[in-house]
N, C-alpha and C positions, 0 to 999 in steps of 0.2 A: 196750328192752335186744335188741340184734341176735343172733339164735342162731348159734352157731358151725356151721361147715359141714364137710362131711365131706373128709378129706385128698386132694389133687389129686396124681396120680401122674405124673410126667414122667422118661423115661431120657435119661441124658446120657452121650457117649461114644461108643465104637465098640461094633458088635453083638456082639464076644467079650467085652467087658467092660464090661457096662452099669452105669452109676452111677445110681441111683435117687433121684430129689428128691421129699421128701416134702412138701407145702405144705399148713399148716394154719392158714386164717384164722378167727380168733376172732370177727370184726367189730372188735376194738380193735387187733390187732396181728396179724401173720402170721409163724408159725414155719418153719424150713426143716429138713428133715432129711435125711441122706445114708446109703444104705447099698447094697449088692449084692443084688439082688432074688433071695431065697430061698423066695419064696412062704409066707414065714411072715406071720401076721396082725399087722398093725402096731397097736402099743399106743398110744393117744391118752391123755396126760396131762392135757389140759386139760378134755376132756368125753368123756362117756361116748356121746353121741347127737349126731352131727353131720350135715350135709347137704352136698351137693355146691355148689362156688361157681359158679354160673353166669357170673359178672362177671370171672374169672380170664382173663388173657390171657399166655400163656406167653413171646410175644415182647416184650413190655413188661417182663418180669420182669427185675430188677437182674443176679441170678444167672446167669440163661441168657444174657444180653446179653454178660455177660464170658467166658462158656464159648465161645461162639461167635466171639469176638475172639482167642481164644487159640489158637494153633496145636499141632497135637499134638506136636511136637518141643518146644516151650516148657514150661519149668517153673514160671512165671509169668506172668502178664497182662502185657499191654503197660503202658507208663507211661502214667497219664492225661495227656491233653492240655489239660485245662480250666485256665485262667489264664495261658497261655502269651502270648497277645496284649494288647499295651498297652491300657489303658483311654483312651478317648477324651477323658477329662477329666485325663490326665496332664500335670504343670506342667512345662517345659523348665527345668530348673534351671542351665543354662550361662549365662543373666544374672544370676542370682543369686550365682553362684561369683564372675563377674566384678566384680561390685559389692563383692564380700566382700575381693577381693584389692585393689581401689582403696584400701583401708585399710592396707596395706603390713604384712600382719604379719611379723614377723621372728622368728628363733631366741633362745631364751633365753640369759641372759649364761652361766649357768653350768649349764645342762642341756645341754650338746653332745652327750650321748649320745642325746638323742632327735632330733636334727637329721637329716635335713630331714622328719621324721614329725610332731613336734609345734612349732607356731609360736605366737608370743603377740602379743598386742595390747596397748597402753599402758591403764594404768587410767583414764583420761580418756575413753575409749570403751567405750559399752555396747550390747549388742544392742538393746534398744529405740531407741536413738538410730540406729543403724545401718539399722532396719527402717523406721523414719519418714522416713529420707532416701530409701530405695530406695522406697517408696509414692509420694513426691512426684516422683521423678525417671523411674522405669522404665515402661514401656508395658504390661508383663507384671503382674500382680497375683498376690499369694499371701499366706497366712496368717502370723502370726507364728509358729505352731509350726512352719511347713514353713521358715520361715528360719532360725529357730534351729537345726532339724535340719540344715541343710545346713552351717552354721558347724561343728556338732558333727561331722559326717561328714567335714569337711576337717581335723579336729584341730587346732582353733585355739582356744585358750585365753586368758583374760584375767588378767594379773596381779593377785594378791592375797597382800599379804604376811601372813605367819605362817599359811599354809594348805596347807603341802606335806604330803603323806602318805606313809607308807612303802609302797611298793610289794609289798614282801616281806611286811609285816603285811597288806595287804590281800588278796592272794592265799592266804595262811594262812588267814584268816577265811573265806574263800569255801570252802576245802579242807575245814576244820573242818565247815561247815554242810552240805557236801553228802555227806562220807565219814565222819565220826564227831561226834556233837553233843557229846558229852564227852570232853574229854581225860583225865578220872581214871579212863574204864574200862579202862585199862591197853593200849588199841589206840593202836599208833603207827605211824608210817612215814617215809619218807626226806624226805618234806616236813615233816613236824613235826620231825625231828631237825635239819634244816636252820634252819627259823624259831628253835628253842630256843637255837642256836648264834648266830643274829643277833640275838637278843632279849639275849643274855647279854652280848655284845659291845656292843650298844649301852647297858646298863643298866651296865657296867664305864665305859666313856668317860664318861657323866653323871657316875658318882662321882668321877672324876678330874677333871674340869672343874670340878666344886663344890669339890672339896679345894683346887684351884690357887686357885679365888675366894677362899677365905678364908685362905689362906697368903701371898697377895701381901704383898709389903714393898717398900722403897727399893731393893734391890739387884736384884730379880726382877721384871721388867716382863713382865705379862700381858696379851694381847689376842687377842680373838676378830675373825676376818678374814673377809668375805665382799664378793662384788661384787652392788651392788643391781640388782635385775631391770630390765626395760627402760623407759628414760627416753628420749622422744622430743623434739626441740626444734626449732621452737617448740610449746610446749604452749598450746594456745587453746582450749579448751572450748566447744562450740557453733560454732566456724569452720569451716566445710565445707572451704575452700580450704585450710586448714592441716592438716586432718585427712587430706584426700585428696593431697597433695604429699608426696613422699618425703623426710621429715625427718631431721636429723641426729640421731644417736644419742650419748648424753652416757654417761658410766661413773663409776660411784662405788665405789671398794674402800675399804670401810671397816675402820679397825683402832680397834675399839671397846674400850674399858676394860671390866676383869671384874672384880666384885666391889665392896668399898669404895671403889677407885678410880673406879668409874662415878658414884657419887653426889657425893661431894664432894672434887674433885681439889684436891690441896693446891698443885699446882704445874702450871704451863700443859703440861708435858710429861706429865703425866698423864691430859690430857683424851683424848678420841677423836679420831681422825685420820680424814679421809675425803679420799683421794686422788683427784682430781678431772682429767678430760680428755675430749675428745670423738675422734670418728673422724675429724676432720680433720686429726690429729696421730699418732693411734694406734689401733688395734684391741684384741681382747681374745684375742690369741694367747698361747703361753706366755711369748714374749720380751718382750712388753707388761707381763703382768701381772706377772714377774720385775723390771722395770723400777719398777714401782708399790712393790712390795716395798721394792726398795732405797731409792727417794725416802723412804718412811715409817721404815725403819729408821735413816736417816742423820739423821732430825729426831727419833729417839729414841737418839741416839748416846752418851748418858752412862749407859745402863743396862747392867750388867756382864753380866746372863743375861735373856733375853729369850724367852719362850715364847709362841707363837702358835698358836690353835684354829683348825681350817680344816674345812670340808667336804670331801666325800671326791671332790671333782672333778678327775678324772685329767689334764684339757685343761688346767686352770688352776693347781691347787694341788699336784698331785702328779705332777711331770714333772723331767726332768734339767735344764732351763733354770732352772728355779726352784733347785734344789739346787745347781747349779754358780753361780749368781749370789750365793747365801747364802754358800757356801764362799769365793767371791772376797771379799765384803764383809766377812766375820769376819777375814779374814788381810790386811787394809789396815787403814791407819791413819784413816780417815773414822770409825769406831765405836771406842767402848772395849768394846764387846760381847767377852766370852770365849767365847760359845758361844750359838747359836741353836737351839732346838728346836721341832719342828713336830709337834702332836699333832693327830690326827683323828678327828671323828666319824664314826659309823656312817651311811650313805647312809639317807635317811629320817629320822634323829633327830638333825638339825642345829640344833635351836632354840638361838639363843646371843645373847649381848647387841647384836650388829650388827644383828640384827634390830630392837630397839628403835630404833637410830639410825635404820634405815631407815624405820621408822615416822613419826619426828620428822619426816624430809625430806619424806615423802608428806603430812604435816599442813601442813607449811609451805608446800608448793606450793599447797595448797587455800586457804591462808589468804592467798594474793597476790591483789590486786583482780582479780575476775573469774576466779581460779584461772588467771592468765597467768603464764607464764614464758617470754619472748620469746626470751632467747639466753642462750649459754654463762654470761658473767657475771652473769646474774640468777639463774641455776642455782646458782653459786657462792656469790652472797649469799644465797641461801635455805639454803644447807647451812651456812653461817657462823651463820645466825640460830638454829639448833638448839642446846639447850641442852647446853653442854659439848662441843661439838664444834667443831673446828678444821679450816677447809677447807684443803688445799693442792692447788695447782694443777700438774699436770704440764707440761713445755715439751718443745719438740722435743729438745733437747739430752739431757733425762733418760731418753729413751729409749735402750738399749743393744742393740747387734745381740750376744746372748749367745749362746757356742756350748756345746754339751753337753760335760763333760769325763770323762764315765765311758767305761769300756772295755766292750764288749758281750762281748768274750771273758771278762773277769774276773766279769761277771755272770752269764754263763751257767754258769761253772763251779762259781759259788757256789750255784746253783741258787734263788735268791731272787729275787723279783720287786719291782720297786717298788710295786705295787697290794698287795702281801700286808702291808706295814710299816703299823703305827699311829703308831709315834713315829719321828721323823728328828732327831737331832741333829748339828751341824757345829761345829768346835771351832777355836780360834785355835791355829795352829802346827802342825796337823795335815790331812792331804791324806785321811784317810779319815773314812767318816761312820759314826755309831752308829744302830742301829735296835731297835725291839721289835716282835714280832708278836702281844703281846698288851699291853694298858695295865698288866696286874697284874703282867706278869713284874718280878724285882726288879732285874734288871740289863740294862744296852745290851749289845748283841753289835758287836763293831767288823768294819768291813766296808773292806777295801782296793779302791775301784771307780774310782780315776782311772786315765788312760792311763800307760803307763809314763814316756813322755816328755813328759809334761804340767809344765808350770812353772806358777808362779804368775802369774797376769795381774792387770792393772790396771784399775781402771774406766776410765781415760782410753783405754784401747786398746781399748774395747768399742763407742765411737761408732757410730752406723750415718748412713745417708745421711738427710737431710731428707726428709720426706714432706710432701704438700701435698693438700690436699682437691680432688678432682676439680672442674674449671673449668665443665663443664657442669651439673653438679648445684648447684654454687654459684648460677649465673645463674637456674636453674629456681626455688631455694629464695627468693631476693632477689624475683624476679620475682611468685611466688606471695605470699608473707607481708611482703614490705617496704611500708610506706605509699607 
């Protein structure tokens, strides 16, 4: 055992105000004590009899080094400059990013609020497959974990059905873990109150959805509506040429039966509808989505009352293009509907029967020989093979050039925003809309929202110009993927 040594005294600072550092080396550790020298006897708590340390070098002591580097005018030491230089073995990530971009990640169909921060790759692509291709083609080498981390840093995700999580609930969970572990202890905050209202609204929407599912009858047609996630054609798993080609995007707006009608439809009009098109004739803007709604509702023209459950996506399901299109449709003779009601789930809690249809479509694509879906007719055939699902193709003439018929002045005067509404109803013979701010409200509130000079419009007056798929992209796609 090494005997402890006597304290070593070093004076730091200016001569007028000496700061005494007392260093005690016990052989196993070194203690530092500071104080103004008042000639009092130093009391050592670690040892009674200590000897002076002959090996101590003040110039190598960390405390004296820091004090020497600190100017008298500074109140804190300078920042540590260690770790500022790049390590010699750091990997250049630009080739990795370029390789990931070659798979053409795109924006989610209904998560437009994430654009362009979050992008998605189709389900026939995996990180392992991408990494194996990078190893075989790139000169630079990297580990699988590095490649996966770059994908994560680029905010690229892979579409997986039924795995959407609520961001509000996740943030609340982290808040509870960090701030107060038990909500029953009486501790509340603004975040907790916001989450409580969010959770109550989600529960209320779910109860009303289940009630509608059990009360469906011949006169009330109830459907859940959702746009399927990224579908890229041709779908050729394992074919690198097809994967790296900028493929065409297909769309599936599903109107799924709810409740008993979804299990044993007694009539073809009670089957789920899948409205299908591709970006060669239309995109996913509000006008195109509204046109898909009109196409589906004309197929359900015999129903007197129609209830549609939707997610809360403003860009597609809660906009004035859709409201204007439905008000126009219900006041034309193409359908017998007396009213159409839109009911919205709370964001993050949108599980519905349409998810089951999308799962069937994904399974049918995987059951194709080699998992291949070569073109749009193949995709239509895949959807038609799903149980109790009828595929409905959009054509160029089905897309309408809808114009919003709402009055901005009237909406501003009412103080109500479209985003606040959880239920919206349009009725035959009326130019107003009815709305609820809570699913539990007993009655609808009437709102005069149309322009003063607005007259009824007809579907034939909304025809749009014919659009064509860009010729250059068509030639590239044919050259890369055609036999």
